[in-house]
N, C-alpha and C positions, 0 to 999 in steps of 0.2 A: 528441574526448574529451568525456565527459559532465561538464558542470559542474553541481555541486550548488547548490541554493538556499542562501543564507546561513543558517547555523545560528542559532537564537535564543539569546539570552544565558542563562546559567545562572540558576536561580531562587533560588540560595542568598542569604540576606540578608547585606548587607555589615556589617562590624563597624568601629566607629570607631577602635579601637586594638587591637593585638595584646596578649594577656596576657603576664605575666612567665613565664619558662621553667618555674619550679616549678608555677605555676598551670596552664600549658599542658599539662604532663605529667599533672596530675590530671584536667584536662578530657578528655584523650585516653583515660585509663583508664576514666573514667565513660562516655564516648561508646562505647567498645568494649563495655563491660558492657551498655549499653542496646541496642546493635546485636545482641549475642548473645541478648538477651531479646526480639528481634523488635520493637523499638520504634524504628524508623529515624527517624521524624519528630522524636522527642525527642533522638536521638543526633546528628542532622545539625548543629544550631548549635554543639554542643560540639566536634564533630570539625572543623568549619569554623574555629573559633577556634584549635584546637590545630594544625591544618595550617598556618595562616598564621603561627604563632609559632615552630614548630619546623622545623629543617632535617631532617625525618624523612619519608622516602618512605612509611613505613608509615601515617602519619597521613593522607596523601593517598589511599592505597589504601583505608583504612577509610571515608573520606569518599566515595570513588567507589562503594564497596559500598552505603553508605546511599542514595546518589543513585539507583543502579539499583533498589534495593528500593522507592524512591518514584517509579519510572517516569520518571526524568529522565536518560536516557542521555547527553544533551548535557553535563550537569554531570559525569557519570561520566567521559566522554571527556576533559574538561578536567582532572579530578583525575588521570587516568592520565597526561596530558601533564606535569602538575606533578611527579608521582612519578618519571617518566622523567628529568626535568631534575635531580632530586636524586640518584637512585641508578642511572640508566641503564636499559637495556632488560632488566630481570630477567624471569624467567618470570611472576611475579605481576603485574608492570606490563603485560606483553604480554597476559596473560589478561584483565585488567580492560579494557584498550583494545579487545580483540577482542569481549568481551561487549557493551560499549557500542556498537560499530559494528554488531554483529548486531542489537541492539535498535533501532537507527536504520534498519534495512533496507538495510545496506551489507555483504552477506555476503562479497563478493570481497575487500574491504579487511580484514574480520575474519579471513578465511582467511590473508591474508598475515601478520597478527599471530600467528595460531596456528602457522603453519609456522615462523616465527622462534623461537617459544617451544619447539617440539618439537626444534629443532636444539640448544637449550641443555639441555633436560631431557626426554629421550626417554621416560622412564618416569613422569613426573609425572601424577597423576590429573587435576588441573584442566586441565593442558595438553592431555591427550588428549581430555578431555571437550569442551573448546572446539573442538578439531580435528574431532571427530566431528559436533558440532552445525553447524559452519560448512560442512563438506563436504555435509551434508544440505541446508542452506539454499541451497547452490550447485548442487543437483540432481546431485551426484556420489555417488549412492546406494550403489554397490558399495563405494566407499572408506569411506563413512560407516559402513556395516554392519560392515566389518572392524574399525574402531576401536571402535565402540560394543559390538560383540560381544566384543571382547577385554576391555573393562571389565566387561561382564556376567559373563564367565567367571571373572573374578577375585573377583566378589562376587555369585553368583547369587541370594542371598537379599536383596539390596539392592533395595527396591521402586523407587527412583529409577532405578537402572541397568536394571531390567527394563522400566520404562515407556519409557525412552529407546530401548531396543532395539526394543520393539514399535512405537513411533512411526516409527522408521527403516524397519522392515520394511513398515509400511503405506505410507509414502511411496515405497518402492522397488517397490511393487506385489506384494509377497510376502504376500498377504492371508491365505492359509491359515496360514502360519507365525506371523503376527501374532495371528490368532485363537486359535491353539493356546497361544501364550505367555500371552495375556490370560486365557484360560479357566483355565489352571493357576494363574495369579495370583489370580483371583477365587474359586477353590475353597478358598483359604486363609482360613479363618474369622477368623484373626487380623488380616487386612488391614483397615484401618479408616482413617477420616479422609480427608484430602486424597488420599492414594495410592489409596484405593478409589474415590473419586469420579472420579479421573483415569482409572483402569482402565475403569470403566463408560463413560466418555465415549469413550475410544479404541475400545472394542468397538463402539459405535454408529457412530463415524466410519469405522472400518475396513469395516463392512458397507456403508455409504453409498458409500465410494470404490470398492468392488468392484462397485457397481451394484445391490446387493440392497436396494432401498428399503424393502420390507416388513420385512426383518430389522433395518434401521437404525432404523426407527420403533419396532419392538418393543423393541429394546435401549435406545433413549433413554427410552421410557416406563417400562421396568423400572428403569432407573437413577433416574428421577425418583421412582418409588414407593419406592425404597430410600433415597435421599438427601434427598428433599424438593426445595424450589425450588433450581434451579441454572441459571444463565443459559446456559451452554454446552450443557447437555442439552436445554433448551427450544429453543435455536437449532438444534440438530441435528435434533430432531423436526420443527421447522418446515421446515427445508430438505428433509427427506424428503417431507413433505406437499406442499410447493410443487412438487417434481419430479414428484409424482403428480397435480399440478393440482388438489389439494384445498385451494383457497385459504381457504375458510371455516374448515376445521379447523386450518390453519396460523396463522390470525390470533391466537387467544388465546396460543399459544406465543410468537409474536413480541412481543406486547404485554408478556407477563410477562418475557421475556428483556430487553427494553428497560428495564423498571422495575428489574430486578435489576442491570443494568449500564448506567446512564444515560450514562456517559461513552464508551461504545463507539459510535463514529460509524457503524460498519457495521450494527450492530443497530438503531440509531436510524433509519437510512434504510429498512431493511426494515420496521420498524414503521410508519413514515410511509406506505409504499407500500400498507399495508392499512388506512390511515385513522386511525392514532393521532394524527397532527397533519399539518399541511401546510407543509413547508419550502419555501424559495424556491430551493433548489438541493440537489443531493446532497452529503452530507458527504464531505469529502476522504478520510477513512479508508475509506469505502465504495468510492469509485472506485479508490483505489490498491490496496486489498486484492483487489477483483474482478479488476483487470487484471494485477496481479502474478501471480496464480494462473493467469490466462487466457493470459498472454503466449506460452507455448510452443506452444499450439495455436490461437492467435487467427486467423492468416491462413488456415490450412486450414479452420477453421470458417466464416469469412466467405465464402471462395470457394465452399465447399460450399453456402452459402445464396444464391449468385448475387448477391453484394454488388456494387452498381453505382455507388456514390458516386464513387470515383476516376475511373472512365471518364466519368461524367456531367460531372464538373468539368473534365477535360481538354477534352472536346468543347465545353463551354460557352466556355472560354477561346478555343478555335480559332474558334468562331462569332463571338465578339465582336471578335477581333483577327485579321483575315485576314492570312495570311503569317507568323503566329507560328511560330517554330521554324525556318522556312526562310529568312526575310528578316531577322528580328530576334527578340529574346528578352525575357522579363520581366527587369527589372534585378535583383530579389531576391525572396525568398519567405519568409514567416513561416507555419509550419505549426503551428497551435494544436491541442493534443490529438493530436499526431502519431502516437501509438501505435507500431506496429512499422515505420512509414515507408512505408505504401502510397501516400500522396499524394506523398511525395518521389520514390518510385520512378516514378510515372506522369508527374510534372511536371519532373523534373530536366533533361530534354533541352531544355526550353523556358525555362530560367532561366540567365541569363548570370553572375550573381553569387552571393552567399551564399544558402544555404538553412538556415534555423534552425528547429529543432523544439522544442516545449515540451510536456511531459507530466508528470502526477503520478506515473506508475508507473515505477519503476526497471527492472522487468522488460521493459516495452515499450520503454523507451529503449535497453536493451542490444540488443534485436532490431533497432531502427532503426540503431544504431551499426554493427552488423554489415554493413549494406548499403553502407556507405562513400559515402553520398550527401550527408549533412548536413555543413555546415561548422561547425555548433554545435548541441549538444543540451543542453537545460536542464531539470532536474527542478524543477518549480515549479507552483504554482497559477496559473491563467491571468491573473487580475487582477493578482497580484503581479508576474508576468513582464512584463506590459504596462506596469505602473507603472515598473519598473526599466529598461525598454528605451528607448533613445534613437534608434533607427533610424527612418527613414521608408521604409515598405515599399511596393513596387510591387504586390505581391499578398499578401494575407492569406487563408488558407484555414482553415476549421474544419469538418471533415467529421464529422458525427455527434457533435459535442461538446455541442451545446445540448440533447441528450436528457438531460443531467445538470444542466440549468439550468431553473428555472421563470421567474423574473424575469430579463429580458435587458438592460434599459436600461443599467445601469451598465457591464456588460461590453462592450456595443456601443459605448458612448461612449468607453471606453478604447481599443477597436480603432480608432475613428474618429480618435483623436489620433495613432495610430501609422501611419495610412494616408497615403501621399504624395498630393499634390493630384490627380495623375492615376492614383491607385492603385485597385485592384479588391479588393473583399472578397467572398468566395464561401463559402457554408456550406450544409449540409443539416440538416434536423431532421425529426422525425416529425410527421405531420399530425394535427390535431384538427379534427373537425367540430363546429360549435356556436358559440354567442356568446362563450364565455369565452376569455380570451387563452391560457391554458395549464392543464394538469392533470397530476397525477402518477398514473400507472397502476400496476396491481398488478405489472407487470414491473419496477418500480423506475425506470422511465424517464419523462421528461416528454414531453408532446406539446404542440404549439403550433398555434393557428389562424392562418389567413391574416390576419384582422383584427388579431389580437394581434401578429403579426410586423410588419405595417405600422405599427402604433402605436409599437412598441418602436424600430423603425428611425427613425421621424420624431423621436421624443424624443431619440434619440442623435445627431441631425444627419446621418443617412445617408439616401440616396435610392435606392430600389430600381430597378434596371435590368431585372432578371428576377426573377419570383417565380412559379414554376409547380409544379404537382403532378407527382410522379414516383414510380414504383415503385422502392423502394430495395433490397429483398431479400425473400426468403421468411422467414416465421416460422411454423413448423409447416406446415400445409397451406395457409395463407393468404399473400397478398402484403401486405407492409408498405408502406404509402404514406407519403410524406413530401413536403417542399418543398425544391426547389433554389432558392437565393436568391443573386443577385448585386447588390451595392450599391456606391455611390460616395459620397464626401463631398458633402453637399448644397451647392449654390452659394449 
């Protein structure tokens, strides 16, 4: 079972005392008015006070809605739980809980809430909308299209319903149908504001998903000409240009997108990769978003590129430990950045005890879980997982994990603390030639030099046993070189 990293506490400010019931009711009414006026930050403290004072599930529901609008799904989930405690599992409570879970990247759990809500209220608009969105997030596209198509047929003039259907068609691979629906929508001169911007963006994204990069670029540029600066359209233009290997042309779009959306970690890392700044590691949002989207085709893509790291690691263990597998086994294994479980698949026959996998991507962990190899899977950032871990591991592996880290010393030190006295730490990373310890390439991945790896290992109290250059896989027509490293705790 995938165990999720502990949720952070809600960010709502505490109140020293609950207001009197009459005052609480007025706070609730004012908070609802502010929320309706799209002023959630002002509504939030009023709704918080009212919810704490009144035994009223509606107050918690409004607080949850404000939290969602302020991009705090954890607080929204807590508000949904409080509302459920007051009035039970009503459709409104289930919808709020499902929306919060969906925003936290937990679509299967959100789908369970939506299914329960549908059993209670089969024809409710919000209930069916959540069901359609969660089905789409779970890649159950035919079912999602049936639900969202039904909602659209009930209100074909509703721009929100049309956009949701077009988005679902795009994700289902029905690109012609999505393009036709969006063209009809954009032909309406009355379409304006956010709805028009979203339709222009979907038109460009739909062309990109169908593989027509020139059309995607043209649509994104046309959208920018019409709407002005827009982070998502700049990002779409940049992605099309990057796919065409026009790095120089992509750079200004990435820099503008990052300036327009500075809190978007995905865009921040892409901007860093073209020189906006130099981070010490890839942003967690970037890693999780890339690999959540990549998970369904990850293994096929890597095997098609001749990916060698799992086999290299197994053979290195066999070379270091003669008789491994036949006469004895590794006591346990910690697989950092386990992805879809390729390392677990290769090594599980030589491990006697537990095999634990850690990864940021829920999509990758779901694929790893399906292999039935791991005794525990944890969705977490590696340093946080190592800090929380209490085991002493006979083997720790990090295959192609440090391509998303520049500075390695802190992470290597944390690994050393979890390594048994006779334990082995094995990892691969991409190779850098030159005097500097590491650099971030235009691919968005970090490369490390031999000297930099040796220095980082020494600083972390680890002693290299093996450090050699290896061909890791193909990248385009070229061979991608890296380092295979085996280290132990220094005496």
